[in-house]
Backbone as CSV, one residue per row, in Angstrom:
resi,resn,N_x,N_y,N_z,CA_x,CA_y,CA_z,C_x,C_y,C_z
1,MET,213.950,71.189,145.845,213.530,70.823,144.406,215.003,71.633,143.411
2,GLU,215.377,72.802,143.923,216.216,73.191,142.940,217.537,72.685,142.991
3,ALA,217.921,72.076,143.640,218.973,71.302,144.059,218.660,70.144,143.121
4,PHE,217.889,69.350,143.376,217.155,68.645,142.084,217.517,68.681,140.841
5,LEU,217.415,69.983,140.510,217.471,70.256,139.381,218.612,71.010,138.317
6,ASN,219.172,71.206,139.875,220.782,71.593,139.328,221.445,70.013,139.283
7,LYS,221.402,69.194,139.834,221.927,67.898,139.896,221.807,67.210,138.510
8,ILE,220.557,67.294,138.236,220.544,66.784,136.819,220.884,67.612,135.575
9,ARG,221.171,69.000,135.806,221.547,69.841,134.709,222.995,69.373,134.533
10,ASP,223.739,69.287,135.768,225.389,68.909,135.814,225.795,67.686,135.091
11,TYR,224.540,66.654,135.600,224.665,65.249,135.026,224.543,65.751,133.338
12,ASP,223.275,66.186,132.848,223.355,66.535,131.561,224.830,67.415,130.826
13,PHE,224.911,68.163,131.247,226.131,68.728,131.105,227.396,68.241,130.933
14,GLY,227.725,67.104,131.840,228.967,66.247,132.013,228.758,65.109,130.822
15,LEU,227.394,64.800,130.873,227.464,63.708,129.761,227.676,64.510,127.985
16,TYR,227.065,65.508,128.393,227.287,66.922,126.759,228.897,66.520,126.474
17,LYS,229.651,67.364,128.001,231.190,67.270,127.291,231.415,66.097,127.460
18,ILE,231.185,64.894,127.823,232.012,63.795,127.444,231.960,63.168,125.623
19,VAL,230.397,63.361,125.592,230.613,62.724,124.064,231.053,64.242,123.064
20,HIS,230.997,65.642,123.236,231.511,66.266,122.613,232.735,66.549,122.699
21,SER,233.385,65.942,123.726,235.130,66.196,123.947,235.610,65.278,122.540
22,THR,234.955,64.183,122.565,235.455,63.190,121.647,236.113,63.970,120.262
23,ILE,235.780,64.732,120.091,236.130,65.530,118.661,237.546,66.442,118.878
24,HIS,237.906,66.446,119.616,239.381,67.307,119.725,240.479,66.496,119.076
25,GLY,240.882,66.494,118.455,242.117,65.547,117.685,241.760,64.495,116.865
26,HIS,240.441,64.462,116.696,239.902,63.161,115.907,239.330,63.613,114.635
27,HIS,239.715,63.896,113.701,239.178,64.775,112.609,237.853,63.393,112.095
28,LEU,238.069,61.979,111.990,237.147,61.462,111.624,236.001,61.106,112.353
29,VAL,236.377,61.274,113.788,234.797,61.312,114.437,234.601,62.713,114.355
30,ASN,234.936,64.045,114.583,234.732,65.264,114.186,233.734,65.070,112.566
31,GLY,234.203,64.502,111.453,233.524,64.501,110.600,232.390,63.794,110.725
32,PHE,232.259,62.839,111.323,231.462,61.589,111.581,229.772,62.438,112.162
33,TYR,230.340,63.245,113.041,229.212,63.730,114.235,228.695,64.796,113.221
34,LEU,229.640,65.810,112.191,229.134,66.765,111.648,228.373,66.196,110.500
35,PHE,228.952,65.303,109.700,227.916,64.674,108.692,226.377,64.295,109.070
36,PHE,226.086,63.529,110.342,225.192,63.043,110.585,224.386,64.133,111.337
37,ALA,224.683,65.212,111.954,224.293,66.233,112.557,223.614,67.025,111.380
38,LYS,224.093,67.318,110.224,223.981,68.311,109.028,223.230,67.399,108.299
39,TYR,223.549,65.938,107.490,222.762,65.579,106.645,222.244,64.099,106.891
40,GLY,222.032,63.639,108.254,221.611,62.508,108.559,219.886,62.511,108.391
41,ILE,219.506,63.465,108.557,217.945,63.443,108.066,217.566,63.169,106.442
42,VAL,218.381,63.278,106.050,217.782,63.050,104.723,218.097,61.928,104.081
43,PHE,218.529,61.026,104.967,217.876,59.555,104.768,216.565,59.388,105.031
44,PHE,216.244,59.719,106.144,214.772,60.134,106.431,213.688,60.181,105.276
45,PHE,214.294,61.195,104.811,213.098,61.807,103.525,213.502,60.651,102.422
46,LEU,214.701,60.017,102.402,214.954,59.171,100.937,213.836,57.845,101.510
47,SER,213.541,57.588,102.499,212.868,56.702,103.067,211.447,57.052,102.343
48,PHE,210.744,58.175,102.246,209.691,58.721,101.983,209.463,58.044,100.175
49,THR,210.412,58.614,99.626,210.785,57.896,98.048,210.498,56.199,97.935
50,TYR,211.124,55.511,98.659,211.138,53.995,98.938,209.429,54.034,99.176
51,LEU,208.654,54.332,100.056,207.450,54.086,100.342,206.616,54.286,99.413
52,ILE,206.925,55.872,98.840,205.826,55.816,97.711,206.258,54.955,96.649
53,TRP,207.514,54.359,96.253,207.887,53.763,95.263,207.246,52.358,95.345
54,LYS,207.456,51.725,96.878,206.521,50.534,96.861,204.825,50.373,96.816
55,LYS,204.631,52.027,96.665,202.806,52.132,96.910,202.845,51.628,98.274
56,LYS,203.364,52.162,99.529,202.539,52.278,100.794,202.347,53.794,101.093
57,ILE,201.745,54.403,100.328,200.823,55.696,100.553,200.480,55.967,102.124
58,THR,200.223,54.773,102.364,199.352,55.282,103.758,200.462,55.556,104.922
59,ALA,201.603,54.685,104.918,202.653,54.490,105.531,203.098,55.748,105.261
60,PHE,203.552,56.583,104.165,204.054,57.862,104.111,203.172,58.694,104.304
61,LEU,201.893,58.579,104.546,200.948,59.591,104.967,200.929,59.333,106.591
62,CYS,200.789,58.415,107.223,201.188,58.292,108.576,202.679,59.282,109.327
63,SER,203.582,58.813,108.417,204.930,59.532,108.741,205.074,61.103,108.695
64,LEU,204.026,61.683,107.532,204.035,63.042,107.460,203.476,63.627,108.821
65,PHE,202.443,62.608,109.043,201.569,62.944,109.721,201.776,63.318,111.525
66,ALA,202.960,62.486,111.458,203.457,62.167,112.783,204.390,63.474,113.231
67,MET,205.014,63.438,111.775,205.778,65.121,111.847,205.275,66.337,112.088
68,GLY,204.116,66.209,111.656,203.480,67.210,111.771,202.977,67.697,113.509
69,LEU,202.689,66.445,114.041,201.820,66.500,115.669,203.304,66.858,116.077
70,ALA,204.477,66.225,116.164,205.499,66.397,116.652,205.836,67.901,116.368
71,GLY,205.730,68.391,115.501,206.116,69.971,115.025,205.155,70.880,116.065
72,GLY,204.064,70.383,116.010,202.801,71.142,116.801,202.999,71.304,118.486
73,PHE,203.579,70.176,118.630,204.024,69.927,119.760,205.142,70.627,120.538
74,ASP,206.198,70.917,119.565,207.438,71.577,119.275,206.871,72.961,119.437
75,LEU,206.457,73.814,119.176,205.669,74.732,118.991,204.890,75.027,119.864
76,LEU,204.259,74.387,120.854,203.991,74.693,122.339,205.002,74.913,123.233
77,ILE,206.073,73.568,123.002,207.136,73.956,124.256,207.822,75.190,123.684
78,PHE,208.358,75.414,122.400,208.907,76.917,122.271,208.083,77.710,122.976
79,ALA,207.090,77.668,122.607,206.132,79.203,123.509,206.559,79.444,124.486
80,ILE,206.395,78.548,125.699,206.457,78.091,126.969,207.879,78.508,127.427
81,TRP,208.765,77.577,126.629,209.921,77.627,127.270,210.774,77.332,125.959
82,ARG,212.516,78.649,126.337,212.924,78.015,125.365,214.508,78.077,125.751
83,ARG,215.058,76.656,125.566,216.535,76.715,126.401,217.387,77.082,125.463
84,PRO,218.437,77.880,125.852,219.556,77.860,125.042,220.558,76.814,124.590
85,ARG,220.949,76.770,123.368,221.907,75.673,123.107,223.135,75.659,123.915
86,PRO,223.494,74.521,124.072,224.801,73.986,124.946,225.988,75.387,124.406
87,PHE,226.384,75.587,123.262,227.532,76.493,122.828,227.237,77.749,123.082
88,ILE,225.925,78.091,123.232,225.581,79.447,124.058,225.337,79.743,125.417
89,SER,225.284,78.344,126.062,225.238,78.458,127.734,226.603,78.808,127.926
90,HIS,227.394,77.694,127.291,228.989,77.470,127.957,229.789,78.330,126.788
91,ALA,229.528,79.444,126.090,230.128,79.721,125.165,231.905,80.201,125.379
92,ASP,231.956,80.012,126.909,233.845,80.264,127.257,234.109,79.244,127.547
93,ILE,233.618,78.072,127.207,234.045,76.645,127.609,234.125,75.849,126.169
94,LEU,232.939,75.740,125.096,232.851,75.264,124.398,233.013,75.470,123.019
95,THR,233.142,74.879,122.017,233.137,75.575,120.660,232.865,74.221,119.750
96,PRO,231.579,74.606,119.034,230.750,73.462,118.380,231.132,73.569,117.104
97,ILE,230.996,72.422,116.644,231.387,72.292,115.188,230.240,72.342,114.287
98,THR,230.020,73.555,113.632,228.860,73.804,113.389,228.781,74.693,111.815
99,GLN,230.193,73.995,111.542,230.342,74.768,110.171,229.067,74.459,109.143
100,GLY,228.819,75.372,108.214,227.476,75.104,107.550,226.304,74.522,108.082
101,LEU,226.075,74.719,109.058,224.844,74.525,110.175,224.178,75.931,110.117
102,ARG,223.172,75.752,110.104,222.055,76.948,110.113,221.210,76.924,111.743
103,VAL,221.549,77.283,112.852,220.658,76.861,114.109,220.620,78.233,114.814
104,ASP,219.145,77.989,115.264,218.663,78.918,116.219,219.024,78.808,117.441
105,GLY,218.797,79.751,118.223,219.036,79.725,119.826,218.339,78.743,120.644
106,SER,217.581,78.073,120.097,216.875,77.374,120.923,216.967,75.259,121.188
107,SER,217.195,75.096,121.934,217.461,73.566,121.989,216.613,72.682,122.062
108,PHE,215.934,72.599,123.052,214.890,71.477,123.593,213.448,71.641,122.689
109,PRO,212.931,70.912,122.567,213.875,69.287,122.032,214.238,69.552,120.858
110,SER,215.285,68.680,120.395,215.789,68.662,118.911,214.949,68.269,118.012
111,ALA,214.685,68.975,117.165,213.808,68.757,116.047,214.248,67.709,115.391
112,HIS,215.584,67.993,114.786,216.226,66.722,113.709,215.706,65.475,114.619
113,THR,215.988,65.269,115.812,215.509,63.911,116.534,214.233,63.487,116.874
114,TYR,213.235,64.584,117.010,211.804,63.790,116.903,211.459,64.238,115.544
115,ILE,212.052,64.145,114.472,211.320,64.228,112.843,211.670,62.737,113.034
116,VAL,213.383,62.512,112.919,213.560,61.139,112.986,213.171,59.920,113.451
117,PHE,212.643,60.277,114.801,212.180,59.402,115.360,210.982,59.323,115.089
118,ALA,209.837,59.823,115.041,208.408,59.941,114.517,208.466,59.424,113.143
119,ILE,209.256,59.541,111.784,209.221,58.893,110.567,210.042,57.136,111.318
120,ALA,210.526,57.084,111.832,210.766,55.616,112.161,210.274,54.810,112.865
121,THR,209.310,55.485,114.035,208.226,55.218,114.735,206.954,54.380,113.579
122,SER,206.060,55.376,112.819,205.576,55.375,112.210,205.420,54.258,110.938
123,THR,206.759,54.010,110.479,207.263,53.432,109.488,207.292,52.036,109.902
124,PHE,207.862,51.745,111.278,207.691,50.397,111.941,206.492,49.893,112.157
125,LEU,205.600,50.598,113.010,204.245,50.590,113.382,203.480,50.029,111.754
126,TYR,203.574,50.384,110.732,202.968,50.290,110.104,203.498,48.996,108.837
127,GLY,204.401,47.644,109.874,204.771,47.342,109.352,205.786,47.020,108.347
128,HIS,206.568,47.757,108.052,207.755,47.669,107.297,208.864,47.858,108.529
129,LYS,208.717,46.560,109.171,209.703,45.938,110.083,211.279,46.176,109.723
130,ARG,212.007,46.049,108.708,213.525,46.064,108.305,213.611,47.323,108.102
131,LEU,212.547,48.401,107.193,213.266,49.459,107.022,212.584,50.525,108.393
132,GLY,211.666,50.113,109.384,211.962,50.706,110.567,212.997,50.709,111.487
133,THR,213.583,49.326,111.200,214.643,49.209,112.353,215.565,49.926,112.180
134,LEU,215.983,49.859,110.647,216.924,50.492,109.798,217.021,52.178,110.427
135,LEU,215.394,52.900,110.278,215.498,53.712,110.270,215.599,54.366,112.071
136,PHE,215.786,53.404,113.116,215.686,53.853,114.215,217.367,53.911,114.781
137,LEU,217.702,52.968,113.790,219.424,52.896,114.401,220.310,54.199,113.812
138,LEU,219.607,54.640,112.554,219.914,55.892,111.952,219.767,57.182,112.689
139,ALA,218.357,56.683,113.774,217.741,58.023,114.417,219.098,58.233,115.417
140,ILE,219.269,56.896,115.945,220.394,56.560,117.247,221.689,57.494,116.334
141,VAL,222.328,57.276,115.624,222.882,58.091,115.361,223.224,59.489,115.140
142,VAL,221.870,60.129,114.622,221.644,61.415,113.950,221.505,62.199,115.471
143,ALA,220.841,61.345,116.387,220.742,62.167,117.644,222.389,61.671,118.304
144,ILE,223.127,61.160,118.081,224.510,61.230,118.656,225.039,62.205,118.077
145,GLY,225.052,62.242,116.960,225.515,63.304,115.967,225.556,64.702,115.854
146,ARG,223.879,64.866,116.770,223.705,66.203,116.958,224.265,66.739,118.571
147,ILE,224.370,65.893,119.794,225.188,65.822,120.720,226.711,66.232,120.353
148,GLY,226.828,65.229,119.554,228.779,65.312,119.373,229.220,66.802,118.568
149,ALA,228.321,67.577,117.689,228.313,68.390,116.756,228.435,69.830,118.106
150,GLY,228.046,69.561,119.090,227.989,70.477,120.181,226.134,71.611,120.146
151,LEU,225.535,70.908,119.254,224.373,71.705,119.258,222.999,71.222,120.238
152,HIS,223.046,70.063,120.689,222.470,69.724,122.019,222.763,68.979,123.045
153,TYR,222.086,69.381,123.881,222.253,68.449,125.139,221.432,67.119,125.080
154,PRO,222.079,66.163,126.150,221.708,64.615,125.915,219.850,64.946,126.247
155,SER,219.479,65.740,127.207,218.000,65.887,127.640,217.671,66.221,125.904
156,ASP,217.998,67.331,125.785,217.458,67.763,124.256,216.985,66.388,123.599
157,ILE,217.702,65.799,123.468,217.951,64.448,122.664,216.750,63.343,122.852
158,ILE,217.034,63.287,124.582,216.228,62.345,125.075,214.619,62.842,125.069
159,GLY,214.143,64.334,125.251,212.849,64.888,124.658,212.558,64.838,123.564
160,GLY,213.179,64.945,122.547,213.123,64.338,120.924,212.837,63.177,120.763
161,MET,213.443,62.301,121.014,212.845,61.087,121.063,211.806,60.520,121.469
162,PHE,211.157,60.597,122.956,210.000,60.775,123.431,208.867,61.277,122.588
163,LEU,209.036,62.646,122.251,208.113,63.448,121.013,207.964,63.128,120.130
164,GLY,209.073,62.179,119.117,209.058,61.774,118.053,208.296,60.229,118.111
165,ILE,208.547,59.746,119.020,208.126,58.453,119.183,206.514,58.598,119.670
166,ALA,206.333,59.375,120.627,204.774,59.428,120.884,204.143,59.737,119.784
167,SER,204.580,60.640,119.056,203.809,61.404,117.477,203.438,60.477,116.752
168,GLY,204.917,59.246,116.653,204.814,58.220,115.755,203.389,57.356,116.022
169,ILE,203.211,56.890,117.598,202.421,56.235,117.935,200.816,56.529,117.689
170,ILE,200.919,58.193,118.318,199.417,58.749,117.579,198.992,58.960,116.379
171,ALA,199.888,59.267,115.479,199.772,59.282,114.184,199.567,57.554,113.507
172,TYR,199.648,56.696,113.945,199.816,55.458,113.869,198.353,55.135,114.071
173,VAL,198.089,55.303,115.390,196.711,55.075,115.727,195.416,55.576,115.067
174,ALA,195.842,56.882,114.458,194.717,58.066,114.063,194.912,57.617,112.749
175,VAL,195.604,57.581,112.082,195.448,57.038,110.494,194.941,55.354,110.124
176,THR,195.148,54.468,111.406,194.612,52.894,111.052,192.895,53.515,111.131
177,LYS,192.636,54.264,112.342,191.209,54.299,112.279,190.754,55.011,111.379
178,MET,191.456,56.199,110.445,190.849,57.163,109.293,190.896,55.639,108.119
179,GLU,191.677,55.032,108.054,191.831,53.859,107.144,190.921,53.265,106.878
180,LYS,190.234,52.719,108.121,189.081,51.983,107.759,187.729,52.519,107.281
181,ASN,187.652,54.071,107.040,186.589,54.810,106.410,186.691,55.038,105.163
182,TRP,188.232,54.756,104.485,188.630,55.025,103.270,187.986,54.139,102.045
């Protein structure tokens, strides 16, 4: 079992190095990763403004609930297991592009990723297909930006994606059931 886990860790780190290594000598790609790693989540909070403006308050509440669920699950994971960030584990090899970013030492799952996927999922399921699709595309860009900036392993991103999507689905089911009683 240990050999299997080590093989997965090797693939995870190898993919991380491929994505992260694209920044060397490419200021445009470096800026892209850093912009979306740092500011990509802002677009999702702007979608809240759109939902409120369009009087889609239930969809807005569902997104907030999805974020809260994902955050609760993240706290449970954090209490059980703290995976160090790649630039901490491999400080001798890697230099992250974390200018202006405040990061803690824990990497799994990616909080930015589960937040953006929770919002995208709940918005899409609530019938806002165009906005939800746009948010899913932006979520993927944010996730890649987090790897490229050197902040997360690909498995942190995949874990965040699953956590966000599952939380969005659970929130949608719960809110639609509660909505019948309003």
